[in-house]
C-alpha positions in Angstrom: 14.5 70.8 246.0 14.4 68.1 248.6 17.4 69.4 250.4 15.5 71.3 253.2 12.8 68.8 253.9 14.9 65.6 253.5 18.5 66.4 254.2 18.9 69.9 255.8 22.5 69.2 256.7 23.5 69.1 253.0 25.3 72.2 251.9 26.2 73.5 248.5 29.7 74.7 247.7 30.9 77.2 245.1 34.2 78.0 243.4 35.6 80.9 241.4 37.5 80.6 238.1 38.2 82.5 234.9 39.4 81.9 231.4 39.8 78.3 230.1 39.2 76.8 233.6 35.8 78.6 233.9 34.8 77.4 230.4 35.6 73.8 231.3 33.9 74.0 234.7 30.8 75.7 233.2 30.6 72.9 230.6 31.0 70.2 233.1 28.3 71.7 235.3 25.8 72.0 232.5 26.4 68.3 231.6 26.1 67.3 235.2 22.8 69.3 235.7 21.3 67.6 232.6 22.0 64.1 233.8 21.2 63.3 237.4 22.7 59.9 238.2 20.1 57.1 238.0 20.8 55.9 241.6 20.0 59.4 242.9 16.8 59.5 240.9 15.8 56.1 242.4 16.5 57.3 245.9 14.4 60.3 245.4 11.6 58.3 243.9 11.7 55.9 246.9 11.7 58.8 249.3 8.8 60.8 247.8 6.6 57.7 247.2 7.1 56.3 250.7 4.0 56.1 252.7 5.7 58.0 255.5 6.6 61.0 253.3 3.4 63.0 253.7 3.5 62.5 257.5 7.1 63.6 257.5 6.2 66.8 255.7 3.3 67.5 258.0 5.5 67.0 261.1 8.2 69.1 259.6 5.8 71.9 258.7 4.3 71.8 262.2 7.7 71.9 263.9 8.9 74.8 261.8 5.7 76.8 262.5 6.3 76.3 266.2 9.9 77.5 265.9 8.9 80.4 263.6 6.2 81.6 266.0 8.6 81.3 269.0 11.1 83.5 267.1 8.5 86.0 266.2 7.3 86.3 269.8 10.8 86.7 271.2 11.8 89.2 268.5 8.6 91.2 269.1 9.3 91.2 272.9 12.9 92.4 272.6 12.8 94.5 269.4 9.2 95.7 269.1 6.4 94.7 266.8 7.8 96.4 263.7 11.2 94.7 263.6 10.0 92.2 261.0 9.1 93.5 257.5 7.6 90.2 256.5 6.3 87.2 258.4 6.4 84.3 255.8 3.9 81.5 255.9 6.7 79.0 255.4 10.4 78.8 255.0 13.3 78.6 257.5 14.4 82.2 258.1 13.2 85.6 259.3 14.7 89.0 258.5 15.3 91.2 261.5 15.5 94.9 260.6 18.2 96.6 262.7 18.0 100.2 263.9 19.4 102.8 261.6 23.2 103.0 261.7 23.7 99.6 263.3 26.1 97.3 261.3 24.8 93.8 260.7 28.4 92.6 260.6 29.2 94.2 264.0 26.1 92.6 265.5 27.0 89.3 264.1 30.5 89.6 265.7 29.1 90.6 269.1 26.4 88.0 269.0 28.9 85.3 268.1 30.9 86.3 271.2 27.8 85.5 273.2 27.3 82.1 271.4 24.5 83.3 269.2 25.0 82.6 265.5 23.3 85.0 263.0 23.9 85.9 259.4 24.5 89.5 258.4 21.9 90.5 255.9 24.3 92.2 253.5 25.5 88.8 252.2 22.0 88.0 251.0 21.3 91.0 248.8 22.5 91.2 245.2 23.3 94.9 245.6 23.4 97.3 248.5 20.7 96.4 251.1 18.1 99.2 251.6 18.6 98.8 255.4 20.6 96.8 257.8 19.2 93.3 258.5 20.1 90.0 260.1 18.9 86.8 258.6 17.8 84.5 261.5 17.3 80.8 260.9 14.8 79.0 263.1 15.2 75.6 261.4 17.5 74.1 263.9 16.8 76.2 267.0 14.4 74.9 269.6 11.9 77.3 271.2 14.0 77.1 274.4 17.2 78.1 272.5 15.3 81.0 270.9 14.0 82.2 274.2 17.6 82.1 275.6 19.3 83.5 272.5 17.2 86.5 271.5 17.9 88.4 274.7 21.6 87.9 274.0 21.1 89.1 270.5 19.2 92.2 271.7 22.2 92.9 274.0 24.5 92.6 271.0 22.4 95.0 269.0 22.4 97.5 271.9 26.2 97.1 272.2 26.6 97.7 268.5 24.4 100.9 268.8 26.7 102.4 271.4 
């Protein structure tokens, strides 16, 4: 997918249907997936063969690594070194493990009141999550925003623990 490295603002939608409507939509989707419009193929070809593409990827990778490392440092400072189960070598998100008994949805609500946007982990698991997590994106946050936001998130977690 080129979405994250070329057009991170692009979002994917979903819809729900059943019966005949679902059958028609599923069929239309299968056909659509088999035949990407020619102009889109041409745009992608121009993009990935442009001389600036490798440089763009290097700069993006570097910027994301700086943001990821700033988030790791801030989380470690405010939540302790074991708050992250995994530190990925790439990607756009980290998973913050919340203390036992703390609701990810309540933390999301309290953090939003402080202007800090996070995603409750429960939405990202196909079944019941083993623990309570927040999914934290560092793709659009500057290191300065991370440095400001993580103490507010820590306060939201503390408030949710009370």
